[in-house]
MIPA-774113 format. One line per 4 residues: number of its first residue (from 1); for each residue x, y, z negated of C-alpha. Coordinates in Angstrom, 3 decimals. Layout:
// residues N
NUM) X,Y,Z  ...
END
This chain:
// residues 456
1) 63.267,167.630,-161.063  66.853,168.555,-162.153  67.624,169.381,-165.971  70.045,170.595,-168.152
5) 71.121,167.191,-169.071  71.769,166.549,-165.521  74.319,169.506,-165.078  76.017,168.249,-167.941
9) 76.351,164.474,-166.776  77.816,166.321,-163.689  80.825,167.711,-165.878  79.555,171.448,-166.286
13) 79.530,173.236,-169.608  76.102,174.485,-170.906  75.454,177.988,-171.313  73.131,180.990,-170.546
17) 73.810,180.558,-166.870  71.869,177.198,-167.043  68.462,178.872,-167.257  68.750,180.704,-163.829
21) 70.585,177.854,-162.148  67.803,175.335,-162.911  65.135,177.457,-161.705  66.984,177.978,-158.426
25) 67.894,174.411,-158.155  64.228,173.152,-158.621  62.871,175.733,-156.328  64.986,174.853,-153.230
29) 64.956,170.949,-154.361  68.863,171.087,-154.349  70.303,167.691,-154.169  73.810,165.856,-153.525
33) 76.620,168.152,-152.131  74.542,171.038,-151.560  73.710,170.874,-155.419  77.459,170.442,-156.375
37) 78.590,173.445,-153.883  75.959,175.523,-155.762  76.848,174.902,-159.074  80.463,175.522,-158.391
41) 79.572,178.688,-156.994  77.658,179.939,-160.097  79.279,178.035,-163.063  81.439,180.170,-165.409
45) 85.046,179.828,-164.474  87.107,179.248,-167.686  89.883,182.091,-168.178  93.047,180.622,-169.848
49) 95.231,182.415,-171.649  98.842,183.208,-170.738  101.487,180.962,-171.383  104.115,183.999,-171.130
53) 103.310,187.580,-172.954  103.161,190.384,-170.667  105.793,193.187,-171.483  104.696,196.078,-173.538
57) 106.551,199.193,-174.603  108.156,199.374,-178.204  107.895,202.924,-179.413  109.448,202.121,-182.942
61) 113.005,201.732,-183.917  113.986,200.143,-187.306  116.238,202.371,-189.639  116.324,199.897,-192.623
65) 115.824,196.225,-193.665  112.481,196.714,-194.859  111.610,198.324,-191.469  113.620,195.428,-189.684
69) 111.170,193.181,-191.033  108.072,194.883,-190.300  109.043,195.688,-187.027  109.884,191.995,-186.279
73) 106.373,191.074,-187.315  104.932,193.767,-185.151  106.889,192.415,-182.054  105.693,188.746,-182.984
77) 102.314,189.574,-183.174  102.179,191.706,-179.967  104.166,188.909,-178.073  100.967,186.662,-178.885
81) 98.433,189.335,-178.405  99.915,190.190,-174.823  99.105,186.449,-173.858  95.125,187.524,-173.854
85) 94.178,187.208,-170.322  92.127,190.506,-170.066  95.112,192.665,-171.136  97.170,194.427,-168.633
89) 99.473,196.725,-170.708  100.216,197.879,-174.314  102.650,200.135,-176.482  103.438,200.258,-179.944
93) 104.043,203.329,-181.861  106.392,204.311,-184.800  103.617,203.775,-187.596  103.019,200.122,-186.431
97) 102.603,197.390,-189.049  100.709,194.195,-188.698  97.050,194.088,-189.615  96.450,190.048,-190.151
101) 97.344,186.738,-188.566  99.842,186.596,-185.582  98.295,187.634,-182.568  96.099,189.966,-183.799
105) 96.569,193.491,-182.576  98.563,195.534,-184.942  97.915,199.006,-186.477  99.950,201.541,-184.419
109) 99.210,199.343,-181.187  97.070,200.100,-178.024  96.346,197.667,-175.335  94.520,198.174,-171.954
113) 92.197,195.702,-170.872  90.428,195.032,-167.619  86.428,194.959,-167.739  86.596,193.994,-171.341
117) 85.571,195.059,-174.733  87.396,193.364,-177.642  85.661,194.325,-180.960  88.607,193.273,-182.962
121) 90.992,195.543,-181.558  89.057,198.574,-182.909  88.398,196.546,-186.161  85.247,197.355,-188.357
125) 86.301,200.758,-189.099  85.015,201.893,-185.726  85.832,205.325,-184.749  88.058,206.328,-187.812
129) 88.884,209.646,-187.244  89.929,212.917,-188.719  88.291,216.362,-188.428  90.153,219.918,-188.993
133) 88.203,223.393,-190.002  89.973,226.289,-190.263  88.582,228.346,-193.332  90.482,231.282,-193.021
137) 92.209,233.140,-195.839  90.089,231.634,-198.808  92.001,230.213,-201.606  93.368,226.724,-201.283
141) 92.036,225.801,-205.116  88.582,227.164,-204.318  88.144,224.880,-201.352  89.298,222.056,-203.354
145) 86.918,222.559,-206.042  84.187,222.976,-203.581  85.100,219.647,-201.750  84.891,217.960,-205.227
149) 81.375,218.926,-205.731  80.090,218.258,-201.681  82.275,215.039,-200.474  81.708,211.698,-201.838
153) 84.188,208.529,-202.097  83.758,205.129,-203.210  80.975,202.333,-202.326  77.365,203.025,-201.347
157) 75.574,205.868,-200.069  73.635,208.997,-201.135  70.311,210.349,-201.162  71.140,214.043,-200.474
161) 72.134,213.975,-196.893  69.353,211.692,-195.256  68.061,213.806,-192.527  69.441,212.860,-189.112
165) 68.890,214.675,-185.887  65.935,213.298,-184.100  68.018,212.828,-180.728  70.373,210.554,-182.719
169) 67.719,208.687,-184.254  66.041,207.902,-180.758  69.456,206.831,-179.346  69.808,204.460,-182.418
173) 66.261,203.056,-181.832  67.052,202.791,-178.078  70.167,200.430,-178.573  70.131,196.620,-178.953
177) 72.840,196.781,-181.510  71.635,199.367,-183.558  67.969,199.503,-183.754  67.383,197.338,-186.592
181) 66.352,198.267,-190.007  69.980,197.762,-191.472  71.738,199.993,-188.828  69.056,202.917,-189.484
185) 69.611,202.668,-193.103  73.487,202.929,-192.972  72.952,205.928,-190.730  70.809,207.669,-192.991
189) 72.389,206.758,-196.484  76.157,206.965,-195.610  75.778,210.403,-193.798  78.322,212.713,-195.680
193) 80.200,209.735,-197.378  83.956,208.986,-197.013  84.593,205.417,-198.297  87.429,204.109,-199.758
197) 91.096,202.974,-198.691  93.330,205.316,-197.104  90.587,208.105,-196.394  90.852,211.304,-197.548
201) 89.941,215.202,-198.051  93.012,217.167,-197.570  93.573,221.079,-197.929  96.183,222.645,-196.927
205) 97.763,226.053,-195.142  98.859,226.338,-191.467  102.477,226.939,-191.179  102.009,229.269,-188.313
209) 99.173,231.334,-189.791  98.672,230.814,-193.389  95.157,230.115,-193.099  93.508,227.336,-195.383
213) 92.680,224.475,-193.386  90.341,221.630,-194.385  90.751,218.093,-193.076  88.800,214.854,-193.438
217) 89.756,211.258,-192.561  87.375,208.443,-192.386  85.387,206.174,-189.877  81.616,205.046,-189.338
221) 81.375,203.479,-192.643  78.504,200.794,-192.931  77.226,201.776,-189.550  80.267,200.718,-187.608
225) 80.693,197.905,-189.857  77.498,196.368,-188.902  77.960,197.082,-185.327  81.515,195.371,-185.570
229) 79.930,192.202,-187.147  77.496,191.805,-184.370  80.067,192.423,-181.762  82.434,189.620,-182.955
233) 79.298,187.363,-182.977  78.484,188.197,-179.295  82.292,188.198,-178.308  82.715,184.460,-179.753
237) 79.827,183.116,-177.763  81.528,184.437,-174.444  84.812,183.271,-175.555  83.403,179.827,-176.379
241) 82.094,180.017,-172.670  84.450,181.513,-170.667  87.750,181.476,-172.447  87.526,178.779,-175.675
245) 91.680,178.441,-175.678  91.744,182.263,-176.236  92.548,183.379,-180.212  89.007,183.954,-181.906
249) 90.233,187.435,-183.031  90.812,188.301,-179.486  87.314,187.239,-177.853  85.599,189.764,-175.689
253) 82.315,190.905,-174.382  82.669,191.462,-170.486  81.798,195.084,-169.835  79.461,194.216,-166.458
257) 77.154,192.080,-168.461  73.828,193.509,-170.249  75.709,192.954,-173.853  78.823,194.694,-172.459
261) 77.007,197.897,-171.377  74.831,197.856,-174.676  78.046,197.313,-176.501  79.689,200.360,-174.922
265) 76.465,202.280,-175.434  76.460,201.465,-179.149  80.202,202.658,-179.566  79.427,206.046,-177.982
269) 76.430,206.374,-180.478  78.643,205.528,-183.502  81.040,208.229,-182.343  78.434,210.900,-182.382
273) 77.419,209.541,-185.864  80.859,209.670,-187.191  81.337,213.385,-185.749  78.175,214.235,-187.260
277) 79.445,212.765,-190.500  82.637,214.825,-190.734  81.157,218.018,-189.941  77.951,217.420,-192.150
281) 80.719,217.336,-195.104  82.777,220.314,-193.904  79.618,222.461,-193.196  78.672,221.977,-197.103
285) 81.883,222.960,-198.164  81.945,226.099,-196.077  78.325,226.790,-197.212  79.429,226.509,-200.789
289) 82.204,228.811,-200.144  79.768,231.205,-198.126  82.568,231.724,-195.362  82.824,230.736,-191.461
293) 85.070,228.785,-189.975  87.000,230.213,-186.825  88.379,226.725,-185.466  86.945,223.102,-185.599
297) 88.105,219.951,-183.709  88.500,216.197,-184.121  89.757,213.046,-182.648  89.578,209.368,-183.368
301) 92.232,206.849,-183.716  90.225,203.549,-184.178  88.152,203.089,-180.789  88.223,202.122,-177.433
305) 88.561,204.550,-174.214  87.636,204.066,-170.767  89.435,204.932,-167.794  87.713,203.306,-164.624
309) 87.666,199.597,-165.462  90.358,199.955,-167.778  89.603,200.232,-171.681  92.380,201.286,-173.882
313) 91.762,199.653,-177.519  93.470,201.690,-179.931  94.082,200.468,-183.388  95.398,203.157,-185.290
317) 96.752,205.300,-182.272  95.404,209.036,-181.545  94.763,209.663,-178.026  96.898,212.346,-176.456
321) 95.251,212.698,-172.946  92.361,215.004,-172.515  90.791,212.164,-170.200  90.376,209.852,-173.414
325) 88.737,212.563,-175.281  85.613,214.172,-174.014  85.394,217.026,-176.341  89.255,218.094,-176.464
329) 89.886,221.275,-178.194  92.664,222.917,-176.343  94.294,219.387,-176.114  95.035,219.523,-179.915
333) 95.221,216.399,-181.698  95.512,215.690,-185.727  97.924,213.438,-187.103  98.127,212.823,-191.163
337) 101.382,211.479,-192.515  100.865,211.096,-196.228  99.190,213.272,-199.368  102.644,214.827,-199.992
341) 103.458,215.813,-196.323  102.338,218.182,-193.549  99.726,217.079,-191.498  100.670,217.624,-187.684
345) 98.978,219.250,-184.918  100.163,217.853,-181.538  99.413,217.915,-177.842  101.176,215.949,-175.338
349) 100.784,214.021,-172.212  100.589,210.293,-170.732  103.857,208.946,-169.814  104.564,205.083,-168.893
353) 105.669,204.202,-172.173  103.033,206.047,-174.580  100.036,204.974,-172.087  98.523,208.204,-173.403
357) 98.557,207.788,-177.130  100.617,208.858,-180.102  100.738,207.480,-183.859  98.006,208.155,-186.072
361) 99.928,208.448,-189.344  102.843,207.302,-191.374  101.946,203.440,-191.588  103.039,201.044,-194.012
365) 105.938,198.798,-194.112  104.649,196.341,-196.485  101.110,195.514,-197.717  99.223,197.249,-200.559
369) 99.549,194.203,-202.683  103.165,193.840,-201.878  103.836,197.429,-202.948  102.001,197.395,-206.155
373) 104.370,194.454,-207.116  107.226,196.512,-206.277  106.493,198.836,-209.187  105.287,196.204,-211.687
377) 106.559,197.423,-215.136  106.184,201.121,-214.035  102.829,202.976,-215.440  100.758,204.221,-212.739
381) 100.493,207.494,-214.811  104.573,207.882,-214.314  104.233,206.911,-210.635  101.684,209.796,-209.919
385) 103.601,212.345,-211.761  106.773,211.402,-209.694  105.077,211.110,-206.195  102.662,214.105,-206.459
389) 104.387,216.809,-208.074  103.134,220.105,-207.667  100.269,219.018,-205.820  96.451,218.906,-206.482
393) 95.722,215.339,-206.033  92.322,214.229,-207.200  91.159,210.264,-207.180  87.234,210.723,-206.927
397) 86.562,207.599,-208.977  88.796,208.643,-211.578  91.505,205.840,-211.489  94.763,206.208,-209.639
401) 95.330,203.716,-206.543  99.121,203.742,-206.388  98.586,201.983,-202.659  98.039,205.239,-201.467
405) 100.802,207.357,-203.393  103.236,208.674,-200.861  105.700,206.250,-201.808  103.288,203.424,-200.248
409) 103.836,204.812,-196.757  106.819,204.836,-194.071  109.198,207.634,-194.283  107.402,210.627,-192.647
413) 110.443,212.058,-191.433  111.354,208.887,-189.384  107.938,208.831,-188.113  108.313,212.733,-186.489
417) 112.048,211.706,-185.486  110.512,208.684,-183.141  107.667,210.725,-182.051  110.138,212.870,-180.477
421) 112.598,210.272,-179.301  110.006,208.425,-177.767  108.081,211.213,-176.261  104.605,210.989,-178.518
425) 103.470,214.328,-178.370  104.654,217.850,-179.534  104.470,219.317,-182.794  102.769,222.645,-182.467
429) 101.799,223.407,-185.950  101.881,221.763,-189.157  99.416,221.996,-192.383  101.257,222.414,-195.454
433) 99.674,220.477,-198.255  97.888,222.092,-201.294  95.916,218.999,-202.110  94.122,215.848,-201.657
437) 91.174,213.804,-202.703  90.688,210.022,-202.292  88.634,207.113,-203.392  91.158,205.884,-205.760
441) 90.362,202.343,-207.556  86.895,202.561,-207.639  86.586,198.857,-208.339  88.228,199.737,-211.846
445) 84.940,199.799,-213.505  83.323,196.919,-211.500  81.292,194.620,-213.706  83.666,191.798,-212.757
449) 86.638,193.442,-213.471  85.680,194.847,-217.025  84.715,191.006,-217.830  87.897,189.556,-216.520
453) 89.665,192.294,-218.783  87.959,191.407,-221.788  88.971,187.908,-221.208  92.747,188.573,-221.323
END
């Protein structure tokens, strides 16, 4: 009887394929050259990274010294990224900035992979997205007060929004990645929560109509992060087997495998959950206000979009083309900039240079920590007053986060100018800011931080 040890001694790498191969070999008593020919036909073929980077479209131009350094780092990481053997094309948007080590997809990047799902290319914040609801001619200040009482920022979940639609529960239970207790708990208790970081609740008024608009920005919370972790583990198993020289961060799950089909299904379920998360918050606010909404639409910008056997991995890029957005509303998309700037309502078409995508916001030129270092010696309260004058800005935790103030982001006008220059969508309306709620520095009261501050 032929064993796995025998196959290894013949020079083949062990893997999941051994089991079926051994059953066939021993059933038909293969030996000698017949055995070798069979093993050659069924053993996974190692896929090597490219030695040269594929070209990509650079829809960004540096306009000052700080931007020059940022754009150069984006180019360097894209050059490494485009050596990944599954990728066939890529593009960078005006809000691009590196998101990790060289070779990892930058924020503001989109790449198309053949028959491959790369978990790291959509990040842990799966389906980070924005939703807009038109509340009519209600007072913006009234909306802000209602929103303060119905949204939730920071860590953890909440107990008052735990009922999920039964069909969604059944979908979770039927998916290999999402049927465990942890997924179910996240799906229940993170409903109607927005998390932290750059996520927000924005209230403004349409430049076109004067109507009051509510916009939320957040992703799939713990549910998406849990799926991402599992996806990375599965992708790493495939990487070791079929492309061990590929960067670990760019590992992928082949779509035409059982695991690939299940992961793709899980992404769609997480998308459905995230849309429900947005709409639950919007509905709760409109109920408090006792108003009916006239228009509502949304779009994600951290996701994978499918066209045939090409999978467009968007890391902070907004899909323009309706073929990417199954629930598109008149082709309209939402692009926020920063809390002091209008939110853009855009529509656009696919071109050879934009690949069907647009920016997702203003982006950053430097990291959060680097931005904070720039203002050492200046109080948070002073920065807050200077950068939010005339606006109703609230931090849910009660603690200012200067890394989310307008000065932490790229120049909004530059982003808008480059959207026009590079054909990244037409602005059809702007939502003029009235106020915004964000998490703020919710770690400020954490036990470990209080202990550290006392020791100083």
